[in-house]
LOPASE-595651 format. One record per atom (N, C-alpha, C): residue number from 0; atom name; x negated, y, z. Coordinates in steps of 0.2 Angstrom, whole numbers. Each point is the difference from the previous one (the first is absolute). Example, Ala and Ser with C-alpha at 12.3 -4.5 7.8 and 13.67 -1.06 7.14 Angstrom:
REM LOPASE-595651
SITE  pos  site      x      y      z
SITE    0     N    -66    -28     39
SITE    0    CA      4      6      0
SITE    0     C     -4      6      0
SITE    1     N      2      5     -4
SITE    1    CA     -4      6      1
SITE    1     C      4      5      3
END
This chain:
REM LOPASE-595651
SITE  pos  site      x      y      z
SITE    0     N     -4     -6      0
SITE    0    CA      4      6      0
SITE    0     C     -4      6      0
SITE    1     N      3      6     -2
SITE    1    CA     -4      6     -1
SITE    1     C      5      5      3
SITE    2     N     -3      6      2
SITE    2    CA      4      6      2
SITE    2     C     -2      6     -5
SITE    3     N      5      3     -3
SITE    3    CA     -1      6     -4
SITE    3     C      1      6      5
SITE    4     N     -4      4     -1
SITE    4    CA      0      7      4
SITE    4     C      1      5     -5
SITE    5     N      5      5      1
SITE    5    CA      0      5     -5
SITE    5     C      0      7      5
SITE    6     N     -4      5     -2
SITE    6    CA      0      6      3
SITE    6     C      4      5     -5
SITE    7     N      7     -1      1
SITE    7    CA      5      3     -5
SITE    7     C     -1      8      0
SITE    8     N     -1      3      5
SITE    8    CA      0      7      0
SITE    8     C     -6      3     -5
SITE    9     N     -4     -4     -2
SITE    9    CA     -5      2     -5
SITE    9     C      1     -2     -7
SITE   10     N      6     -3     -1
SITE   10    CA      2     -3     -6
SITE   10     C      1      6     -5
SITE   11     N     -2     -1     -6
SITE   11    CA      1      6     -5
SITE   11     C      6     -2     -5
SITE   12     N      3     -6      0
SITE   12    CA      5     -3     -4
SITE   12     C     -2     -1     -7
SITE   13     N     -6     -3     -1
SITE   13    CA     -2     -1     -7
SITE   13     C      3     -6     -3
SITE   14     N      3     -5      4
SITE   14    CA      4     -6     -2
SITE   14     C     -5     -6     -2
SITE   15     N     -6      1      1
SITE   15    CA     -5     -6     -1
SITE   15     C      1     -6      4
SITE   16     N      2      1      6
SITE   16    CA      2     -6      4
SITE   16     C      6     -3     -2
SITE   17     N      5      3     -2
SITE   17    CA      6     -2     -3
SITE   17     C     -1     -4     -6
SITE   18     N     -4      2     -4
SITE   18    CA     -2     -3     -7
SITE   18     C     -3     -7      2
SITE   19     N     -5      0      5
SITE   19    CA     -4     -6      1
SITE   19     C      4     -5      4
SITE   20     N      5      2      5
SITE   20    CA      4     -5      4
SITE   20     C      7      3      1
SITE   21     N      4     -1     -5
SITE   21    CA      7      3      0
SITE   21     C      4     -3      5
SITE   22     N     -1     -6      3
SITE   22    CA      4     -3      5
SITE   22     C     -1      3      7
SITE   23     N     -6      3      1
SITE   23    CA     -2      2      6
SITE   23     C      0      8      1
SITE   24     N      0      3     -6
SITE   24    CA     -1      8      0
SITE   24     C      6      3     -4
SITE   25     N      3      5      2
SITE   25    CA      5      4     -3
SITE   25     C     -2      8      1
SITE   26     N      3      4     -4
SITE   26    CA     -1      7      1
SITE   26     C      6      3      2
SITE   27     N     -1      4      6
SITE   27    CA      6      4      3
SITE   27     C      3      5     -5
SITE   28     N      6      0      0
SITE   28    CA      4      5     -4
SITE   28     C      0      7      4
SITE   29     N     -1     -1      7
SITE   29    CA      0      6      4
SITE   29     C     -6      4     -1
SITE   30     N     -6     -3      1
SITE   30    CA     -7      4      0
SITE   30     C     -5     -2     -6
SITE   31     N      2     -5     -4
SITE   31    CA     -4     -2     -5
SITE   31     C     -6     -4      2
SITE   32     N     -1     -2      6
SITE   32    CA     -5     -4      3
SITE   32     C      1     -7      0
SITE   33     N     -5     -5      0
SITE   33    CA      1     -7      0
SITE   33     C      3     -2      7
SITE   34     N      4     -5     -1
SITE   34    CA      3     -3      6
SITE   34     C     -2     -8      0
SITE   35     N     -3     -2      6
SITE   35    CA     -2     -7      1
SITE   35     C      6     -4      2
SITE   36     N      3     -4     -4
SITE   36    CA      6     -3      1
SITE   36     C     -1     -5      6
SITE   37     N      4      0      5
SITE   37    CA      0     -4      6
SITE   37     C     -4      2      5
SITE   38     N     -3      6     -1
SITE   38    CA     -5      2      5
SITE   38     C      3      2      7
SITE   39     N     -4     -1      5
SITE   39    CA      1      3      7
SITE   39     C     -4      7      0
SITE   40     N      3      5      3
SITE   40    CA     -4      6      1
SITE   40     C     -2      2      7
SITE   41     N     -6      1      1
SITE   41    CA     -3      1      7
SITE   41     C     -5      6     -1
SITE   42     N      2      6      3
SITE   42    CA     -4      6      0
SITE   42     C     -1      2     -7
SITE   43     N      5      0     -4
SITE   43    CA     -1      2     -7
SITE   43     C     -4     -5     -5
SITE   44     N     -2     -6      3
SITE   44    CA     -3     -5     -4
SITE   44     C      5     -5     -2
SITE   45     N      0     -2     -6
SITE   45    CA      5     -5     -2
SITE   45     C     -4     -7     -1
SITE   46     N      3     -5      3
SITE   46    CA     -4     -7      0
SITE   46     C      5     -5     -2
SITE   47     N     -2     -5     -3
SITE   47    CA      4     -6     -1
SITE   47     C     -5     -6     -1
SITE   48     N      2     -6      2
SITE   48    CA     -3     -6     -1
SITE   48     C      2     -3     -6
SITE   49     N     -5     -3     -4
SITE   49    CA      2     -3     -6
SITE   49     C     -3     -7      0
SITE   50     N      3     -5     -4
SITE   50    CA     -2     -6     -2
SITE   50     C     -6      0     -5
SITE   51     N     -4     -6      0
SITE   51    CA     -6      0     -4
SITE   51     C      2      1     -8
SITE   52     N      6     -2     -2
SITE   52    CA      2      0     -7
SITE   52     C      1      7     -2
SITE   53     N      1      5      5
SITE   53    CA      1      7     -2
SITE   53     C     -7      4      0
SITE   54     N     -5     -3      2
SITE   54    CA     -6      3      1
SITE   54     C     -3      3     -6
SITE   55     N     -1     -3     -6
SITE   55    CA     -3      2     -6
SITE   55     C      3      6     -3
SITE   56     N      7      0      0
SITE   56    CA      3      6     -3
SITE   56     C     -1      6      4
SITE   57     N      1     -1      7
SITE   57    CA     -1      6      5
SITE   57     C     -7      2      0
SITE   58     N     -5     -4     -1
SITE   58    CA     -7      2      0
SITE   58     C     -1      4     -6
SITE   59     N      3     -1     -6
SITE   59    CA      0      4     -6
SITE   59     C      3      7      2
SITE   60     N      5      0      3
SITE   60    CA      4      6      2
SITE   60     C     -5      4      4
SITE   61     N     -4     -3      5
SITE   61    CA     -5      3      4
SITE   61     C     -5      4     -4
SITE   62     N     -3     -4     -5
SITE   62    CA     -5      2     -4
SITE   62     C      2      5     -5
SITE   63     N      6      0     -2
SITE   63    CA      3      5     -5
SITE   63     C      1      7      3
SITE   64     N      1      0      7
SITE   64    CA      2      6      4
SITE   64     C     -6      5     -1
SITE   65     N      2      6     -3
SITE   65    CA     -6      5     -1
SITE   65     C     -1      4      7
SITE   66     N      4     -1      5
SITE   66    CA     -2      4      6
SITE   66     C     -1     -5      6
SITE   67     N     -1     -6     -2
SITE   67    CA     -2     -6      5
SITE   67     C      3      0      7
SITE   68     N      7      0     -1
SITE   68    CA      4      0      6
SITE   68     C      3     -7      2
SITE   69     N     -2     -5     -4
SITE   69    CA      2     -7      2
SITE   69     C     -6     -4      2
SITE   70     N      1     -3      5
SITE   70    CA     -5     -5      3
SITE   70     C      4     -7      1
SITE   71     N     -4     -5     -1
SITE   71    CA      2     -7      1
SITE   71     C     -5     -4      4
SITE   72     N      3     -3      5
SITE   72    CA     -4     -4      5
SITE   72     C      2     -7      0
SITE   73     N     -4     -5      1
SITE   73    CA      2     -7      1
SITE   73     C      1      0      7
SITE   74     N      6     -4      2
SITE   74    CA      2      0      7
SITE   74     C      1     -8      2
SITE   75     N     -1     -4     -5
SITE   75    CA      1     -7      2
SITE   75     C     -2     -5     -5
END
């Protein structure tokens, strides 16, 4: 398993994460920033645990992000 961590307040809404992993990322109609689907929010940081099969496309989302606001950590 892995944990995706998103620092959403720094998102510029470029849509790169959505293109790489559309099942886990969407763009908010309210503010144009990316939303990490299923995330829990703690102190403004969005986090969600994912299964191994989701890792590759979310790793692509992380690498495609021009402002480097996505982190992925192995948790199990």
